[in-house]
N, C-alpha and C positions, 0 to 999 in steps of 0.2 A: 532232236537227232542225237544219236550216240555214235561217237567215233572210236575205233580201236586204237587209241593212243591216249596217253594220260600224262601225269606229272613226271613219269619216268622217261618219257620221250620228248615232251614239250617243255619241261621244267614248269614250276608254278609261278614264275615271274610274270607279272602283268606288264603291259607295254609302258615304256617310259620315254620321255623326250617330247619333241614337237609334233609327233604324228597323232592324228585324230583317231586311230584304230584302237578300240577297246578290246579287252579280252586277253586270252592266253596264247595268241598266235593268229595266223590268217589262213583261212581255207581258200585256196585259189579257185578261180572260176571254173577251171577244167584241169584235168590231169596234166596237160602240157601248156597251161596258161601261166602267165607271170603276174597277173592282176588278181587281187583278192575279190572274193565274192562278197560284196557289201551286204548281202541279205543274211549272211551267216556270222554269228558271233560265238566264239568259244568262251562260254561264261563260267563253266565249272569243271574241275578236274578231280578224278580219283587217281590212284596210282596207275591204273591200266586203261581208263576210259576218259573221254572228253564229252561233255554235254554242250551241245550247240543250240543256241536260240535262233529260230528262223524269224527274220524281220520282214520278209516279203517273199515274192516268188523266187524260186531257185530251180535250176535244172537238175539238181542232185536227186538221184534215185536210190531206193534201198539197195544195199549191197554194192554200190559203186565204189571204185577206188578214188581216193581224194589225195591231193597234195597239200600238206600243211607246212607253213613256214613258222617255226617257233620264234618267240620273242627273244629267247636267250638259249643258245645251243651249247655253251661251254660245259655245263654240268651234265649234259646228255652223253658226251663222248664215252664215259665210263660204262654206260648202260646199253650200248648197241654194238653189234659185231662189225658193221660197216656203215659208211655214209655214201650218198650218191652226190657226185659233183655234176651240176647242171649249168648250162649256158642257155638262158632263155627257155625254150621248150625242148632242148636237145640234152640227153644224158651224155656227159663227157667221159665219166669214169666211175667205177665202183671202188671206193677207197676203204681198205681194211682198217679197223681201229685196233692197232696193236696194243694200246693201253687198256683194252677192255678188261674190266674186272680187277685191275691192278692198283686200286686205291689202297693206300696204306693207312 
C-alpha cells in the first residue's frame, strides 16, 4: 500500500519508548477513529510517499482517505500550511502554521 505522505509530513523518526508499535507512524482504523489499524505498518518512506506493509485483513480500500499519526511532529511544522486539532473523532479547529517555510 502506498500513502500520499512521506518523510516531509511524517518525519523519518522511528517509534521510541515503551510502545510496541513499529514503523514511522500509525494508520488509524478509520478516518474518525483513535485506535491504530494493527494490520498496517508504515515500513518505508520517501520524501512524498509512505510504503505500508499489510499484516492481515484491513478495511482500507484504494483511494480511501486515511488518518496517520506521526511518531514525531516537531520537524513537520515547517513543511505544512496548517494542522488539524482533533478531540477523539471530532475536528476542533484548523490551525494555520505561521512559521511555514521560515526556517533560517
